[in-house]
Structures are given as C-alpha cells and as structure tokens.
C-alpha positions as CSV (number, residue, x, y, z in Angstrom):
1,M,15.8,1.7,2.0
2,A,12.2,2.5,1.2
3,L,9.1,0.5,0.4
4,V,5.9,1.0,-1.4
5,Y,3.0,-1.2,-0.2
6,I,-0.4,-2.2,-0.8
7,L,-2.9,-2.8,1.9
8,Y,-6.2,-4.5,1.5
9,S,-9.5,-4.5,3.6
10,S,-12.0,-7.3,3.2
11,S,-14.7,-5.4,5.1
12,L,-14.3,-2.5,2.8
13,G,-13.3,-4.3,-0.4
14,K,-10.6,-1.5,-0.8
15,Y,-7.0,-1.2,-1.5
16,Y,-4.6,1.5,0.3
17,I,-1.4,2.3,-1.5
18,G,1.5,4.0,0.6
19,S,5.2,4.3,0.9
20,T,7.5,4.2,4.0
21,T,11.0,4.3,5.3
22,Q,10.0,2.3,8.3
23,S,9.6,-1.3,8.5
24,L,6.5,-2.7,7.0
25,E,5.5,-4.2,10.4
26,E,5.6,-0.8,12.1
27,R,3.8,1.0,9.2
28,L,1.0,-1.5,9.4
29,R,0.9,-1.3,13.1
30,R,0.4,2.5,12.8
31,H,-2.3,2.0,10.2
32,L,-4.1,-0.4,12.6
33,S,-3.8,2.1,15.6
34,D,-6.1,4.8,16.6
35,H,-5.5,7.7,14.1
36,M,-7.2,9.9,11.5
37,G,-7.2,9.1,7.9
38,F,-8.3,6.7,5.1
39,T,-7.2,3.5,6.9
40,A,-8.9,4.6,10.4
41,S,-12.3,3.5,9.3
42,T,-11.4,-0.3,9.9
43,K,-8.9,-2.5,11.6
44,D,-8.7,-5.3,9.2
45,W,-5.9,-4.0,6.8
46,I,-3.4,-6.7,5.6
47,V,-0.4,-6.3,3.5
48,V,-0.9,-7.8,0.1
49,Y,2.0,-6.5,-1.9
50,S,5.4,-4.5,-1.4
51,E,8.2,-3.4,-3.3
52,K,11.7,-2.3,-2.2
53,F,13.6,0.8,-3.4
54,A,17.0,2.2,-2.7
55,D,15.6,5.6,-1.6
56,K,12.5,7.6,-0.7
57,S,12.2,9.6,-4.0
58,S,12.2,6.2,-6.1
59,A,9.7,4.7,-4.0
60,L,7.5,7.9,-4.1
61,I,7.6,7.9,-7.8
62,R,6.3,4.3,-7.9
63,E,3.6,5.1,-5.3
64,R,2.4,8.1,-7.6
65,Q,2.5,5.6,-10.5
66,L,0.4,3.0,-8.7
67,K,-2.1,5.7,-7.5
68,S,-2.5,7.1,-10.8
69,W,-3.9,3.9,-12.2
70,K,-7.3,4.5,-10.3
71,S,-8.3,1.0,-11.2
72,K,-8.9,-1.8,-8.9
73,A,-8.5,-4.3,-11.9
74,K,-4.9,-2.9,-12.6
75,I,-4.0,-3.5,-8.9
76,I,-5.5,-6.9,-9.0
77,E,-3.5,-7.6,-12.1
78,L,-0.3,-6.6,-10.3
79,L,-1.0,-8.7,-7.3
80,S,-1.7,-11.8,-9.6
81,G,2.0,-11.1,-11.0
82,K,0.8,-10.4,-14.5
83,P,2.8,-7.7,-16.4
84,E,1.7,-4.3,-16.0
C-alpha cells in the first residue's frame, strides 16, 4: 500500500504534497523532525488530506498530478470535496 498526502503549515500558509509507503504518522513525524528540505523551515505541519493506493507507482502518478496543478486554489478545491 502507498499513500499520497497533503500537509499544511499555517505559519507559512503553504501546502506540501508527498507520497510514502510508510504509515502517515511515521512520515509526518519525519517531516517534523530535524532534517533538510522544504518542510524543515517550520514544525507546524498537519495532515489535511490523504489518498490510498495499491502500489507506489500509482501513488507517484497521483502525486505528480497534484503537483502539476501549481495552484493553491485547486488544492483547496480538492480539500473541500468538490470535483477536480
């Protein structure tokens, strides 16, 4: 099983889109730990969305699709449950 997830930081007002084969709790813990990368700048990330997939390749396809939107409005639309 694999997941695509969206994190949100209220202090940055930004979303982060990622995928994992780990549990969502473990992946969030790693984002909140000391590390380098986009999510390292703040520690207030919360999970606001997730989708399950049967395999990693399907999750990566969906992750790329979401990232290709490059639109905060489309992400907010997804989170509100409106159709894409």
